[in-house]
KEMITOR-859090 format. One record per residue (C-alpha): z, x, y. Coordinates in steps of 0.001 Angstrom, whole numbers, plus 500000, padded with zeros to 6 digits. Layout:
BEGIN
ZXY/...
***
This chain:
BEGIN
504472887388337468/502928886495334145/501786883012333176/503332881307330173/501888883027327097/502802884008323565/504015887350324937/506454885641327262/507522883306324491/508134886342322275/510338887899324933/512277884667325340/512971883812321741/515275885834319502/513740888713317661/514305886972314348/512334883927315544/509603886161316860/509221887791313439/509073884331311847/506342883243314296/504433886435313562/504564885831309797/503355882274310206/500526883311312499/499334885948310049/499634883526307143/497684880728308778/494883882682310490/494705886069308833/493741888614311446/493926886093314266/497543887092314918/496863890762315750/497521890339319443/500641888337318775/501736891107316392/501351893671319169/503340891476321534/506138890772319057/506684894058317205/508449895617320145/511430893313319462/511049891931315948/513247893615313356/514489891115310798/513316887764309477/514965884787311134/515603881087310704/512293879969312180/510570880770308911/511417877273307866/511696875668311304/508283876039312907/506883873310310682/503247872465311182/503002874195314513/502241877558312969/498495876983312756/498299875774316337/500382878703317486/497954881010315745/495029879254317393/496792879609320722/497423883278320021/493777883748319046/492599882191322297/495007884330324306/493664887420322549/490174886568323798/491157885426327248/494312887397328086/493736889034331491/495937891950330332/493087892918327992/490686893097330956/492787895028333368/490926897481335594/491459901203335396/493528900974338562/495884898566336831/494711895588338980/493504892280337540/490018890859338232/489397887379339464/489589885801336047/492854887548335421/494340886377338668/493330882819337854/494887883166334415/498187884342335978/498097881166338001/497419879056334976/499073875678335007/500386874733331568/499934871096332432/496146871466331923/494641872818328687/491073873686327519/489539875897324811/486625876867327057/486755880180328874/485527879638332514/485677881612335718/485670878695338101/488319876889340003/491846876369338744/491307872763337710/488382873584335413/490401876315333698/493352874010333160/491137871345331711/489537873863329397/492928875094328089/494580871742327478/494247871611323658/495800875086323207/498535874306325726/499460871281323695/499796873416320593/502241875672322391/504296872742323571/504334871361320067/505666874700318866/508416874733321519/509454871237320592/509573872138316893/512092874982317152/515811874318316800/516942876153319936/517078874877323490/514097876147325510/514169875534329246/512439876437332486/514276876737335815/512809877046339251/514011879678341675/516823877405342868/518250876940339415/516926873451338898/515660872248335554/511866872118335423/511408871749331667/513558871196328569/512136871067325048/512885868197322691/515883869882320916/517532870423324297/517214866778325137/518618865853321715/521563868244321909/522522867455325481/522179863687324904/520273863284328205/516846861758328765/513995863870330105/514237861989333407/517976862792333642/517341866491333154/514202867146335212/515097868491338658/518820868610337854/520705871785338841/521568873639335685/525093874199336985/525879870532336401/525653871168332664/528505873728332729/532154872914332223/534076872738335533/536258875758334761/533159877844333993/531191876809337107/532132879803339219/531304882340336534/528140880455335571/526965880389339221/527381884147339474/525451884629336240/522619882343337368/522377884165340687/522085887473338856/519409885981336600/517421884674339585/517761888062341214/516396889678338069/519537891772337365/520688889883334243/518770888885331178/521540887087329252/524883885371329650/527223883061327781/529002879881328787/529432876452327185/527148873479327930/528684870045328370/526765867132326874/526466863715328452/529317862514326190/531492865440327260/531139867496324105/531120871234324686/528556873456323031/529222877233323202/525894878792324090/524237882143324723/521320882300327220/518449884795327112/515927884629329982/512718886167331296/510691885537334461/507213884000334692/505074881355336422/505370877675335678/502747875413337370/501787878445339387/505289878951340761/507856881647339884/510232880359337238/512949881353334829/512135880802331153/515176880757328904/516502880107325432/519888878438325166/521256879310321705/524011877221320134/526940879609319397/529295877058317851/529231878729314469/529631882143316047/532589880942318108/534080879276315042/533652882527313137/535220884434316006/538096881988316066/538584882377312334/538402886144312698/541040886103315413/543272883862313322/542772886006310256/543274889163312296/546522888139313945/548120886246311035/547171888629308246/550064890192306360/548207893486306256/548372895883309225/545105895547311219/543864897571314151/540631897663316165/539910901064317667/536993902021319852/534361904137318186/533708905731321556/537107907165322497/539338906177319512/541589904056321743/543212901018320235/541534897777321362/543793895351319528/546354895175316714/547832892266314809/551424891095314550/551945892764311164/551025896120312720/553561895666315525/556315894323313291/555925896941310571/555620899975312847/558115898711315441/555916898792318575/555186896234321269/551551895407322090/551763897119325480/552919900327323798/549888900362321513/546780898947323226/544833901622325084/546524904484323184/545023906564320407/546529907013316962/547170910642317904/549063909539321026/551341907379318901/551547909764315958/550953906855313600/549372908953310856/551851911253309126/548853913351308129/545957913105310639/543595913917307793/544285910446306396/542592908956309479/539653911363309156/539319910404305493/539053906717306388/536462907222309158/534366909564307010/534293907026304192/533122904303306612/530419906517308095/529057907675304764/529450904559302620/529579901736305135/533220901074304446/536456902643303224/538520901027300528/542055901577299204/542667905079300504/546357905902300162/547811906933303532/551218907442305111/552149905878308466/555045906769310710/556955903954312438/558304904203315954/561739905014314514/560289907819312395/560458906047309035/557557906601306661/555530903709305285/552941904055302524/549787901960302591/546327901438301151/543830901812303981/540420900135304168/537982899932307040/534537899040308341/532489899245311550/531875896195313753/531233895224317379/533748893158319311/532890891966322864/530028894464322943/532470897290322067/531654899268318900/534888899427316932/536495900629313737/538423897890311943/541254899523310005/543206897370307519/546323898784305837/548179897011303029/551808898120303086/552718899260299573/555970901026300451/558141898636298467/555658898682295628/555782902475295648/559568902366295581/559406899902292713/556847902055290922/559031905093291503/562052903213290168/560043901981287201/558703905465286610/562229906862286746/563380904090284440/560501904870282076/561379908566282183/565029907794281486/564028905441278697/561688908079277263/564470910651277531/566849908335275703/564108907456273207/563289911078272483/566874912343272383/568370909457270437/570487910591267472/568188908580265202/564460908698264592/562092906019265893/558518905302264933/556125902393265183/553171901656262921/550153899463263656/548589896763261517/546832899438259452/550110901207258670/549397904218260890/552070905740263112/551244905030266757/554530906087268308/557280908494267304/560242910053269081/561185913714269255/564213913286266963/562089912043264081/559451914718264653/562134917415264493/563741915714261511/560449916044259622/559616919483261030/556333918403262660/554998918385266207/554615914855267543/550821915238267643/550780916065263927/552407912716263106/550579910286265396/547637908511263809/548632909335260231/549693906720257645/553463906387257464/553289906881253691/552043910475254172/555620911554254900/557300909698252026/558197911415248748/555308911120246319/557352909265243710/558110906512246252/554761906504248067/552963903777246126/555894901362246290/556347902104250007/552672901370250738/552922898024248955/556112897134250833/554462897949254194/551458895789253275/553667892840252374/555688893137255575/552559893307257760/551162890190256067/554476888341256394/555045888143252637/558285890118252794/560862890170255608/562156893551256835/565555894609255524/567590897835255572/566770900316252828/566899904019252008/563963906334251415/563243909990250781/560944911774253252/559299915170252825/559552917706255626/556643919924256585/558390922846254855/558694920809251639/562422920029251909/563519916448251260/565256914297253846/567143911180252850/566954908477255527/568406905009256055/565796902715257633/566089899488259606/562891897692260611/561699894977262985/558288893336263072/556184893801266226/554368890650267327/551735889980269998/552108887193272627/550639884714270142/553287885581267573/550989887443265203/552375890484263371/550748893619264782/553076896347263533/556501897485262387/559115899304264469/561478901466262401/564787903221263081/565485906191260805/568918907744260375/569110911090258630/571715910589255901/570965913750253939/574335915293254786/576064911945254325/574555911621250875/575643915144250059/579176914339251233/579119911123249226/578079913150246199/580913915591246883/583342912683247234/582146911058244028/582426914381242263/585900914944243691/586986911438242709/585556911920239242/587276915252238904/590515913722240146/590261910935237600/589462913381234834/592320915563236059/594758912672235818/593589911989232287/593712915671231359/597210916003232851/598489913065230844/596993914453227641/598346917907228385/601857916552228989/601951914812225642/600473917853223907/602990920129225552/605864918067224245/604390918259220767/603599921934221065/607107922682222285/608485921229219096/605850922916216945/606217926387218438/610005926171218587/610350925082215014/607857927693213860/609915930333215630/613106929108213940/611377928887210586/610169932467210871/613786933654211117/614831931898207891/611616932252205865/610675934885203324/608123937490204199/605382935687202286/606045932382204033/606487934161207362/602824935215207129/601686931617207019/604126930627209727/602635933384211908/599129931971211467/600426928551212466/602098930071215517/598818931751216560/597034928428216253/599752926753218301/599475929435220973/595733928806221191/596519925112221607/598969926058224349/596226927974226181/593853925026225883/596491922640227240/597303925102230015/593615925012231008/593758921225231103/596799921412233360/595111924007235514/592098921733235929/594354918826236872/596177921172239301/599521920515237572/600029923904236004/602622926284237294/601292929184239362/603243932199240488/601970933200243956/602187936836244963/600345939025247453/597153940188245735/594465942719246650/591261941007245520/589256944252245667/591635945762243079/591031942796240754/587248943167241166/587481946858240304/589482946072237138/586991943447236032/584046945797236693/585415948491234388/586214945908231747/582836944151231631/580773947293232113/581632948332228581/580990944932227040/577778943762228813/574216944701227745/573124947904229478/569873946228230524/571956944177232983/572873946034236159/576303945326237648/576467945687241429/579788945659243305/579846945198247097/583407944955248365/584484944949251980/586770947717253098/590142946708254553/589827943285252965/592809941017253796/595148940165250936/595450936708249413/598473934822248119/597559934146244508/598442934178240868/596785937443239888/596390936560236219/594660933286236998/592295934814239586/591541937559237105/590757934932234481/588447933081236888/586526936214237825/586129937202234202/584887933711233346/582210933779236079/581015937217234949/580771936112231312/578789933006232337/576429935205234385/575948937487231397/575154934509229142/572627933130231686/570750936447231656/571005936887227869/569157933591227362/566110935323228846/566695938702227237/567094937081223813/563857935078224291/565624931725224332/564074930677227662/561603931744230361/559455934202228369/557462934934231519/560475936781232919/560815939247230051/560722942712231569/562318941707234905/565251943686236268/568407941607235771/571690942033237583/575138940609238221/576471941102241731/580158940851242647/581137940961246296/584000940340248681/584092939790252417/586066938092255191/584659934870256668/585724932497259421/585438928788258645/585029926518261679/585207922777262305/581427922385262042/581476923665258479/584460921501257583/582721918344258795/580036918799256138/582227920078253279/585025918009251775/588534919394251175/588083922350253488/590159923620256412/589228925937259308/590631929438259203/590167932960257866/589189933251254214/588390935935251673/585047935131250050/584518936204246438/580861936012245380/579446936268241845/575633936101241581/573097936495238811/569325936188238529/569425934613235115/568164931252233915/569934929123236518/570834925465236052/568894922250235867/569983919109237691/571961917692234797/573976920886234330/574543921193238060/576132917748238179/578624918380235351/579580922058235405/583150921497236598/583938918705234151/586359919489231283/584761920074227879/581226920126229355/579350923170228095/575752924273227579/576762926718224840/576379926130221154/579155924587219108/581972927052218556/580954929311221457/582876927619224238/585449924968225004/583936923868228310/587194924494230119/586298927739231898/584698926359235083/586897923260234976/589941925500234951/588518927669237718/587958924552239805/591618923531239424/593025927031239976/591061927603243193/592188924254244583/595789925092243685/595376928244245755/594215926235248791/590577927259248404/587309925815247132/584169926728245213/580549926340246310/577607927215244142/573843927503244648/571471927430241694/567816927001240898/566416926813237425/564512929982236552/565905931980239478/569655932283239015/573056931110240266/575535932151242936/579199931100242959/581201931437246189/584997931235245950/586899930820249234/590611931826249204/592900931753252275/593531935217253713/597022936337254708/598316939076256947/598103942482255360/600924943051252880/601445945250249857/600429943684246580/603371942587244427/603240943480240748/603941940681238258/607315940713236475/607647940560232715/610500938874230826/612890941136228858/612467941335225106/616262941040224320/617975937947225805/621818937738225763/623594934466224941/626742932805226313/629582930278225836/628839927849228683/628316924093228225/624769922775228781/623597919134229163/620079918832227671/618210915672228811/614821914752227218/613291911545225876/611607913395222976/613877913709219922/612053916783218695/612558918553222034/616252917657222093/616781918848218558/614882922083219094/616631922861222368/620050922157220931/619377924403217931/618031927269220053/620798927194222622/623558926839220047/622082929855218255/622721931823221465/626349930647221539/626152927792224034/627790924363223724/625065921700223986/625417918006224944/622185915982224542/621025912786226299/617884910780225456/617315909235228892/618469909391232470/621085906653232286/622827908309229351/622643911650231180/624519910262234213/627210908748232029/627699911942230040/627904914038233178/630557911736234663/632471911767231385/632375915575231109/632622916268234823/633900919749235478/632962920961232003/629137921066232277/627828924377233658/624074923664233552/621710920705233181/618240921052231573/616373917945232832/612981916577231763/611064915065234729/609090912408232836/611426909841231249/611615906061230988/614059903890232959/615238906636235311/612862909491236118/614061913075236193/613873913077239998/616099909983240241/618602911493237799/618628914694239824/619372912816243036/622303911011241420/623631914266239974/623487915823243446/625395912825244698/628100913440242142/628187917229242486/626163918959245196/626561922337243465/625304921295240065/622897923795238481/619677922236237170/616616923621235349/613742921166235582/611439921000232539/608052919316232358/604848919353230423/602964918752233699/604005921835235586/605797921961238925/602853922016241357/602773919069243672/606486918381243116/608129921654244155/608440920594247799/610130917286246968/612429918923244364/613251921696246802/614617919170249248/617318918229246734/618140921804245778/616017922458242675/615345926171242308/614548926570238622/611735925304236452/610547925866232895/607209924641231754/606532923076228369/605716924281225834/608153927146225849/609260929606223217/612950929700222237/613308933135223845/611803931833227125/614324929002227188/617256931312226464/616082933808229087/615781931164231815/619214929666230981/620942933028231110/619249933915234442/620387930676236103/623945930887234805/624248934502235905/623236933747239498/626663932149240035/
***
């Protein structure tokens, strides 16, 4: 056995305290601590708490170490490993005697010589914070340092000679006795059990021991370390471990078996503790993918810990839970373990998935909304845009983002738009709905209606503008069509009223001129003929007005449009400048149309003449000199087209069905915007005074609508114009030739009731009819007509009835006449024409109609035809 020495002290104290003692010895005595260094380095690894606890004992410890270096019998051991006499005496050294003198005499002299150094060692032991003790071979207390006395609350007299077992708690006595026996037998170097103070307070403690001689007798030298903080930490760990909401498991690093799990682990995965402890994760199949476990362990081994690795766990029932796994290495009850902590994020994942799906659905709705969306930041740049708006403008989304919103606005509106955006972003102007013109990537304009909202941050500051854009280009075009249609309707009503009054006047003029020609001399007849020609021209002008207002009379027959085109081609080919090429492209087997051939012929001729004039303006150097020398042409074509609902939704006054399309195109001067807006208005013309009445296209507009069709046109100034006339197709039938009235009209002796509110018309009609042998009764209004008919009932063979009269209209008179005599024969006369009224008049039996103005022969012919039908 070794005597008490710094080496034994080093073995007894913790390695951290040994390192602290070593540092102090080296600091206080320089090289004097070399031997102590050799004794301590075998255990010292890290600095410990004694760095600040040894106090002033460091120097004395170093002196003690220095003396031991010079006197230590281990340094003078023989080659056979046996100690000499001095060494044996040193091993029997009694710490109760101290001297600094090295002697080789009796034991008492040595002890006296070592006394000062011994006192330094005792001072050091009393200065440390841990309980140092010495037990004899029977387990009785031989020595306790000052901290032990203070902690245990006993006096030195109470402790000396007392069995150490009496300091243990009663329930730990049996285990403590076994541990002490093993220590005395040399088979145990450490153990743990709580000490009980004099007041009954328990101090958890860990004991480390070594064997040596004390007062020349074998003894146990030990350090009793207070483990209260460690136990408290362990208690906190256990509480944290078992009450933590995260899943926690301790698995052995040796065989991967589960040492312990917390309640969250059992509750979440559905196991009992007995089913888990002692099993491996592979036994339980906890990891859906075993590589998740390997990933965690590898991260701990390489980086010291694993953190937030996403893993999937399988419950006992087979359900899958998703978690974030973390882990570290630690030792529990001397067992090296992996601590695995898993935060269950299954619900969060479900929520994230739901939110992601919601975001995707929102994005889908956002992108596929029927309106455009964009958002600009405080600098006026677009930071968000949906697919609808990108497609509306013809750009990819990436080409729009980051650009100023004003880049896409029509240049004429750009400056004002930039100022408006600035004022809205500064709060000077509130957002309000407005319209704006955007420019597509291909240069086309898009008219949009915009509604805006300000975007604010959490503090209420304006940080942007969110805009909703509705493409109203087609709506604006339809509005323009509607305005044009309404304007044309209003003009038509006006034109119809004017035409009616003119027709009444012209009826009297032409009739009287015809009568005057019969009675006049040849010289006067010449002048009357000129007046008649002028009146006929007035009739044609009025007829055009009525055609425009869709109140003229049309005679519908089956017509082959290709035949009309061929006629027009041969006619205009001889009258149009040879520098203009005429191209005809007609479709074979073209369906027939139900039309008034003369009016369609007139329309086609009018379009061809206008095309010629548009080209002549260039040929005659009146416009576009840069195009002199170009090849100019007029193209006339026919084809069958099908009109569907989609087309009808974007074009007013159209119906789905099969149509014959007549196209007239030229590459002449084209039209500017002003001309384009007014071409169908009566009396509007771009020709010089005396070269046109302005009724050609207006009349064509009315005629085509009377035929159940419509006209579209496409024009661009400097490039030309195309007119497209759509007419309803009918089943294939043979074209019906137009009838012509006979030149010689016979008279008769029948009685005729002539009803008209115009005196001149009554007088003229009476004169003409009487000249053909008829008896004529006249009435100036409807009321008088009814009375005369009742008075002459049975005598009147025919009634000529004006539709437009005061008091009672012609229709009301006709109804009353039918009430009196259902078989009464009636010729309806009007300056408006029959269109729009034929259906209503047909319901009350009207078959015959004569339009004002009429020639005397026309009136006589119609009267004779009706009377002869019986």
